[in-house]
LOBA-412737 format. One record per residue (C-alpha): residue number from 0; x negated, y negated, z. Coordinates in steps of 0.001 Angstrom, whole numbers, plus 500000, padded with zeros to 6 digits. Each point is the difference from the previous one (the first is absolute). Layout:
N
MIKE seq     c1     c2     c3
MIKE NUM      X      Y      Z
...
This chain:
178
MIKE seq     c1     c2     c3
MIKE   0 500000 500000 500000
MIKE   1 498569 496641 499054
MIKE   2 499209 497305 502549
MIKE   3 502546 497712 498309
MIKE   4 502729 502624 500399
MIKE   5 499130 500559 503658
MIKE   6 499999 496284 500686
MIKE   7 503328 499463 498254
MIKE   8 501525 502922 501923
MIKE   9 498694 498585 503275
MIKE  10 501274 496515 499097
MIKE  11 503427 501426 499179
MIKE  12 500048 501871 503332
MIKE  13 498961 496835 501861
MIKE  14 502765 498011 498278
MIKE  15 502620 502627 500866
MIKE  16 498802 500152 503614
MIKE  17 500201 496196 500227
MIKE  18 503516 500012 498541
MIKE  19 501189 502640 502470
MIKE  20 498435 498133 502907
MIKE  21 501529 496672 498967
MIKE  22 503431 501652 499659
MIKE  23 499671 501631 503426
MIKE  24 500139 503502 498528
MIKE  25 497522 501371 502533
MIKE  26 501266 503579 499848
MIKE  27 499493 500166 496225
MIKE  28 496615 498340 500311
MIKE  29 498764 502554 502522
MIKE  30 501583 502902 498116
MIKE  31 497779 499165 497049
MIKE  32 496909 500279 502201
MIKE  33 500802 503074 502126
MIKE  34 498159 502558 497840
MIKE  35 496960 497749 499597
MIKE  36 499882 499366 503751
MIKE  37 500386 503700 500724
MIKE  38 497264 501004 497565
MIKE  39 497537 497400 501253
MIKE  40 500624 500810 503658
MIKE  41 499617 503751 499487
MIKE  42 496781 499392 498061
MIKE  43 498584 497531 502537
MIKE  44 500901 502077 503042
MIKE  45 499017 503254 498251
MIKE  46 502850 502152 501086
MIKE  47 503499 500415 501320
MIKE  48 499659 497089 502450
MIKE  49 500096 497837 496864
MIKE  50 503755 500664 499806
MIKE  51 500453 498502 503486
MIKE  52 497770 497064 499107
MIKE  53 501994 499402 496803
MIKE  54 503211 499931 502043
MIKE  55 498445 497462 502385
MIKE  56 498843 497865 497048
MIKE  57 503479 499995 498444
MIKE  58 501598 499195 503331
MIKE  59 497583 497151 500672
MIKE  60 500517 498533 496520
MIKE  61 503775 500257 500342
MIKE  62 500012 498312 503421
MIKE  63 497646 497235 498869
MIKE  64 502032 499319 496851
MIKE  65 503268 499964 501960
MIKE  66 498378 497512 502402
MIKE  67 499220 497710 497055
MIKE  68 496261 500614 499705
MIKE  69 498159 500172 496665
MIKE  70 502545 497855 498163
MIKE  71 497632 497133 499306
MIKE  72 498741 501617 496776
MIKE  73 496401 499377 501045
MIKE  74 498996 503554 499098
MIKE  75 501558 502549 497659
MIKE  76 501988 502587 501927
MIKE  77 497517 502735 498978
MIKE  78 497276 498174 501948
MIKE  79 502265 499910 503057
MIKE  80 500681 503736 499617
MIKE  81 496291 500826 499771
MIKE  82 499255 497767 503002
MIKE  83 502652 501613 502187
MIKE  84 498790 503462 499000
MIKE  85 496482 498984 501021
MIKE  86 501136 498571 503345
MIKE  87 502111 503025 500903
MIKE  88 497374 502545 498924
MIKE  89 497275 498108 501839
MIKE  90 501976 499843 503244
MIKE  91 501505 503470 499926
MIKE  92 497337 501801 502071
MIKE  93 498761 497085 502126
MIKE  94 499990 500766 503727
MIKE  95 502933 498405 501755
MIKE  96 501848 499446 496746
MIKE  97 503695 499549 500558
MIKE  98 502539 500082 497206
MIKE  99 501652 496898 501442
MIKE 100 496765 498052 499427
MIKE 101 500226 500816 496327
MIKE 102 503409 498395 499676
MIKE 103 499313 496821 501955
MIKE 104 501422 497478 497563
MIKE 105 498817 497039 502034
MIKE 106 496335 500985 499868
MIKE 107 498115 498985 496903
MIKE 108 498511 502896 498089
MIKE 109 496332 499659 499137
MIKE 110 499277 498765 496506
MIKE 111 498497 502864 498047
MIKE 112 500605 498555 496560
MIKE 113 496345 500402 499020
MIKE 114 500171 503725 500763
MIKE 115 503148 500320 497916
MIKE 116 498395 498166 497094
MIKE 117 496993 502335 500161
MIKE 118 502338 503021 500023
MIKE 119 501932 498628 497027
MIKE 120 496746 499331 498155
MIKE 121 498851 503573 500618
MIKE 122 503340 501280 498719
MIKE 123 499515 497958 496833
MIKE 124 496467 501361 499604
MIKE 125 501072 503622 500525
MIKE 126 502685 499541 497334
MIKE 127 497241 499254 497457
MIKE 128 498132 503271 500602
MIKE 129 500218 503030 497688
MIKE 130 502331 502708 501333
MIKE 131 497492 502325 501740
MIKE 132 497955 497197 501508
MIKE 133 503220 498141 500769
MIKE 134 501260 502836 502201
MIKE 135 496724 499998 501909
MIKE 136 500003 496193 500162
MIKE 137 503543 499860 501396
MIKE 138 499180 502461 502751
MIKE 139 496625 498421 500777
MIKE 140 500884 496301 499855
MIKE 141 503706 499894 500827
MIKE 142 500398 502916 502396
MIKE 143 496462 499836 501460
MIKE 144 499460 503744 499745
MIKE 145 496548 501511 500352
MIKE 146 498471 501676 496917
MIKE 147 500457 503466 501527
MIKE 148 503709 499277 500590
MIKE 149 500368 498733 496442
MIKE 150 498319 503117 498610
MIKE 151 502340 502231 501993
MIKE 152 503123 498052 499055
MIKE 153 499153 499886 496288
MIKE 154 498510 503514 499937
MIKE 155 496731 498638 498596
MIKE 156 496409 500751 500846
MIKE 157 498510 497511 502484
MIKE 158 497255 499095 497534
MIKE 159 502605 499012 497385
MIKE 160 501673 497739 502572
MIKE 161 496683 498357 500928
MIKE 162 499266 499380 496320
MIKE 163 503447 498452 499473
MIKE 164 499507 497769 503060
MIKE 165 496618 498907 498655
MIKE 166 501497 499154 496586
MIKE 167 502882 498184 501681
MIKE 168 497647 497900 502142
MIKE 169 498116 498898 496882
MIKE 170 503288 499200 498259
MIKE 171 501209 498082 503046
MIKE 172 496866 497829 500013
MIKE 173 500511 499221 496297
MIKE 174 503724 499409 500496
MIKE 175 499416 497555 502857
MIKE 176 497412 498077 497957
MIKE 177 502485 499392 497178
């Protein structure tokens, strides 16, 4: 898929999200993101706990939107989704973590926009990779798996995974210089 097609698809999604938010159609807005949230949480948390995290992310987004947050249009809704996923995943195993802390609507959430932008940039980079190297790149860069885990998941030899990672690092350097 070309970069122009990906960008136009993302722009169309952003426009639809903005329309739904402006019209107060929060349930439809979140429904369009449920599978993405679920997939990202399961991948980030590496297991079944990702389902619980995804539920917490959806609940937090729903409560924040109902309370009137995120309606200023400062960031596309996808950035808000990625930020909330990061906050919830980061806090999930912290000692003393209480679910009620997660849903404190009065407390300001830390600004992790830079992290989200880096994640989105890596997603764009991975989308440019050839299929075999792209699979390795997605698992290595987006899911932060170790080479041995990638080899097992993709049923590849570890050496093939290391070679793909090496090629991807060289491509990433070139891609970032452009």
